[in-house]
N, C-alpha and C positions, 0 to 999 in steps of 0.2 A: 079377407076370406076366412071362413070358419073351417078349421081342421080338427077332426076328432083326435082324442088320445089314441096312440097306436104304438105297439112295440114290434121290433124287428130283431130276429135272431139269426146270427151267422157268425163266422169269424169277423172281427172288427179291428181295424187298424187306423190310427190317425196320428198326425204329427203334433207335438207339443212345442217344439222349438227347432231352430236350425242345428243340424248335427255338427256343423263346423264350429258352432259357438259353445254348445253344451256337451258335445260328445254324442256318438251314435246311440249308446244305450239309454241316455236320458232324453233323447229327442222324440220318442214316440211312445204310444201306449197301445198294447195289443191284447186282445182277448181271443183265444183260440175258439172258445164257445162264448159268444158275447150277446148282450141285448142292448139295443138302442131304443130308448123311450122318448117319444115325440108327443108334444101337446101344443095345439094352436100354432103349428108350423115351426116350433122351436124345440131344441134339445132340452129335455128334462134331466136325463141321466144316461150314462153309458157305463157298462160294467160286465162282470162275469155272469153268465146265465145262472149259475148255481146260487148266486147271491140275489139276483134281481127277480127271477121267476116267481119265488114264493110271495113277493109283495105286489105282483101285478093285479091280483083279483080278477075282475071281469074285463080288464083291458084286452082288446083283440091282439093276438100275437101272430105275426107272419114269419114263417121260418124259411130260410134259404139254405138247404144243405149244399155242401160243396161250393161255397161261395164266400166272398170277402166283401164286407162293406167298408168303404172309405168315403171321406168327404167328396163332394162333387169337384170335378176338375175346373181350374180357373185358367182361362186363356187371355194373356195380357196383350195380345196384338193379332188382329185378324181383320180382313176386308170382306164385308158381306157382298158388295157388288161384284166381286171377282169370283164368286162361286162357280159361275158358268165357264170360266176360262182356266180353272185349275188344270194342271198338266198340259200347259202350252209349251211347245218345243223350241229350244235352240237359242235363246238369247240371254245376255246378261242384263243387269238392272235397267239401264237407260233405254236401250233398244227394246227391251221387253215392255216397258211402259208405253212406248210409242206404237209398238206392233200389236200388242194385245190389250193392255189395260185401258187405255183411253177410249178406243172404240167400244169396248164392252161397257164401260161406265156411262157412255153416251145414252144407252138405253134407259137409264134411270130417270130421264126426264118424263117418262111415262109412269104415272102413279100406279097403274094396274100392273105393269111389269115389276115395279119396285115392291109392291105388295106380294106378288107371287114369289119373287126371289126371297124376300124376308121370311115368308112362311116356310119355304123349303130350307133356308139357311138355319133357322132356329130349330126346326125339327132335326136337322143334321147334327147340330151341336148337342142336343139332348140325346140323340141316338148314340153319340160318342161319349156321353157321360159328362159333358161340359155344362155347368150350371151358371157360370158367370163368365162374361167376356168383355174386353175392351175393344170396341168395334169401329172401324172406319166405315162410314156411309160413302156417298158420292157428293159431288158439289151441289146436287139438287136438294132443295129443302124437303121435297116430297119423299126423298129416299129415307130421310131421318124419321119423318112422320110414319112411314110404312114400317120401319124397323121397330120403333118404340110401341106402336099400336099392337104389333104382333107379340112383342115381349111382354106387354102388359096383360095380354090374354092368359099367359102362362104364369103370371106373377113371378117373373124372373128378376134377379138382381143383375142388371145389364148397364153398360156404359157405352155411349155412342155420340157421334157428332157429325155435323156437316163439314165436308172438306172445304178448305179455303185455298183458292188457287187462282191467281189473277195474272199470271204471265208464264211463258215457256211451256204452254200447253195449248191444245187446239181451242179455237174460239168457242166451239160448242160446249167446252167444259170449264170456261173461266167465269169468275164473278168479278167484282170490283172490291177494293178495300171497304167501301161504304156498304155495298149490298151484302158482302160477307158478314160484316159486323152486325148489320140490322137483322138479317135473316137468322143468324146464330142466336141473337138475343131473343127473337121471337120464339125460337125452338126451346131455349132455356126456360122461358116463362111458361111454355106449354108443358114441358116434360120433366124438367129437372126436379127431382124430389117427389115425383108422382109415383106412389107405390114404392117399388124397389129400383127405380130408374135414376140414372145420373147422366149428366151431359158433359161432354169433353170438347173443348175448343180444339179444332183439328186442322192446322195447316198441314198440307200433304208433306212437304219438306221445304227447306229454305229456298231451293232454286225456283220453285213455282209460286212463291209469294214475294211481292215487292216489299221494300222496306216499310212503306206505308201500311200495307196489309199486316205485316208482322207487328208493327207498332200497335195497330188497333186490336190485333189478336191478343197481345200482351195486356192491353188495357182491359179487354173483356175478361181474360183469365183472372185478373186481379179485382174485378168488380164484385165478384161473388166469393164467399169464403170457402166453398166446398166444391168448386168446379174441378174438372180434370183438364189436362192438356195432353194431347196425343199427337206424336209426329214421328218422323224417321231421323236417324242420326248415323252417319259414318258406316253405311252399309257396304259401299263399293268404292274402290279407290278413284275411279273416274268421276264418280259423284262428288267425292271430297275435293278433287281438283276443280270441279265446276263451281262448287260453293266458294272456294278460295278466289276464283276469278270474278265471281259476282259480288263478293264482299271482301275486297282486298284490305279494307281498313280493320277487319276483325282478326283476332289472334288465331282463330280456328273455327271449325264447324260448330262446336258447342257454344262458342262465344257469340255466334250470331243469335242463337236463341236466348242466351243469357242477357245480351244487350237489350233485347226487346221484352225482357221480363217474362219469358216463356220457360221458366225453370222453377223448381221448388217442389214442395209436397204435392202429390197427385199429378205431377208432370211425368209422363212415361215416354221414353225414347226407344223406339224399336231398333233392334239390331246392335248398334254400338260395337261393331266388329273391330274397327281400327281406331282406338282411342289412345291418346297420350296419358301418361300418369297424371299430368295436371288436370286433364279433362275428367278422369275418374275421380280425383280428389274433389273437384268442383261438384260433380254429381252427388257424391257422398255428403258433403257438407251442406248442401241445399235440401237433402232429403228426397232428391229425384230418384227415379227408378229406370231401369232398362229392361227390355223384353228380349230374352234369348230365344231366337227363332231358328233352330237347327235345320229343319227340313228345307226351309226357304234358303238359308245361307248356303247349303250344299247344292240345292237345285240351281240357283243362279250363279254359283261359283263365286260367291262374295267373299268368303274367307271363314276362318275358324274363330268363334267367339271364345275369349279367354275368361272363363268363369272363375278360375283361381285368382287371376289379377283383380277382378271385380270384388271378390270376397276379401282379399287382402286390403283393398281400399275402403271397404265398408259400404259398397254400393248395393242398394236394394235391387234384386233380380227376380223377375217373373219369367214364366215360360209362355212362348207364343207359337201358334201354328203358322201365322202369316199366310193363310189361304187368301188368294190364289197362287202366290209364288210358292208357299208351302204346299206340300203334297198330301197332307192328310188332316182332317179335322180331329183326329184322335191323339190325345196327349200321351198315351202309351207309345205311339209311334214317334211322337216328338222326343220322348225320353230315350227311345231306342237309338235315334240319330244323335241325340245329345251325348250319349255314352261314347259313340264313335268319334264325335268331334273332340271330346276330351282325350280319347286314346291317341288320336293323331298328334296331340300336343304332349304326349307322355304323362297324361294325368288320368285320374280315376274319377268315376262318378258313382258313389255309393248308392245302393238302391233306396236307402232311407232318405238320402239327400234328394233323390229323384222324386219320391213321394212328397217331400217338403216343397220342392219347386212347383209341382203341379197343383198343390193345395194351399197350405198355410203360407208358403213363401210368396205365392201369387197374391194372396189376400193382403200380406204385409206390403208388397210392392204397390198395391192399390189403396192402401190405408183403409182396408175393409176387414182387418183381422179382429175387430170387435164384433163383427157380424157373421162372418163366414170363415171357412178354412180348416176348422176341426170341430170336435164334438164336445167342447167345454159347455157347461150349463148356460142356457140362454142364447146360444148361437142359433142362427136360422138353420133349419134342418134341410140343407142341401146335401144329398148324398147319392152314391151310386153303388149298385150291387154288381160285383165282378164274378163271373162264372168260371170256376176252376176247370170245368169240363167243356168249355166252349168249343174246343177243337180236339180231335184225337191226339195230336202231337202235344198240345198243352197239357191235357190230362195225363198223358204218359210221362212227360217230363216232370210234372209236379209230384208224381208218385216216387220219383227218384230223389226229390229234395229232402235234405236232412236238417234244414234250419229255415227259420222264417226269412232270413236275408236271401237265401238261395231261392226260396219259393217266390219272393217278391221280385227278385231280379229276373227270373225266368218268365214271370208274368209280364214284366215290362218288355222284355226282348221278343216274346212270342205273341203278345196281346195286340188286339186291334178292335174294331167296332163289334166283332162277334162276341167279345168278352163282356160287353155291357148288357147285362140281363135286365136291369131296371134302373131308371133315373128318377130321383125325387127332388122337387124344388119347394122350399118352404113346407115340407111335410106332405106334399101332394105328389102322387105318381104322375109323371109327365112323359115317361117313355117306358114301353115294355117291348122287349125283343119279340119278333114274330107276331 
């Protein structure tokens, strides 16, 4: 796509590195009055308005008063077929799957239904400022086609895959080891690397795949150099016990995936709430990542994710909404709940660490930080405009803020979809509020 040169003026904030590694003050760059220059869908320059404005010449300038520009949010775990069952009452993980998830996903055998939900889902992501997501489809090949076709229309950097599930699920939702492998390979050939799209080998979780299906999934994951692997890990204690009963020969839950070569760079494990030190070490040494899904973990009563432990072990961590167990598409809401999860463990979540998790940290978890996650020169221009005056309470609270950290923290605690004024993907406007 051809994108004209364009400049955007507002307060601008982006992460440069992990605050826990380099220190808070070195972890970000902020311009109270800044300009972001974009050309052909990529960042050319970011800096103070006083320095950049005189050099713009006839480049069109869009100004956003009372607003903050940040990189687009990155969601490292979400289920698009579960959009219609978000906020379903009363169950923990395994009963929730049987009561709500499986009947809802059955509908995705219908290509028209899949297309309609994919369209709504992607618009909802963009409406909430999310420009990249790692996405579960359903077991149906047509669900993946529908998602990628819709993402391609918007020129989005998205990752998705067909669910692999050949046991311990309703007959109407199961494939076979051979059909799962063959259909996944067809989808890889059709979509992987097309535009800004990537494919993820996607076993739902160990209990719903036979050893043979996991073996073929691992084979497929290693047939291509840059595929993703996306699954669930240690979300719920009953789930962990179930895995142990199904795979008694393995040391633990992670070792099941490790045994079948479903681990390594671009392997992303959702939840990881109940991990041993040994499992954390194995994730770190293989370059695997985990997705922290606070709204989902609280909603299903799964437990409290130990971010501090993951950081100590050197595990890559991204932020996930996990819709439909998660209760919001909005990553500000995810960070709101993440702060509370940390508080319940006697830990703090610095607002600049929050920004990092939702942007550059997610990009690093997905091995996409050479393309997205901040505003360094040459990065793809995925960004969001956050409205400081989105609600009367937010406007009033920010007037009391005496520092950038206080302002950012209040924005995270009080922000939701109403804050997202505009969303841009590859330099193109893809959502405008109202």
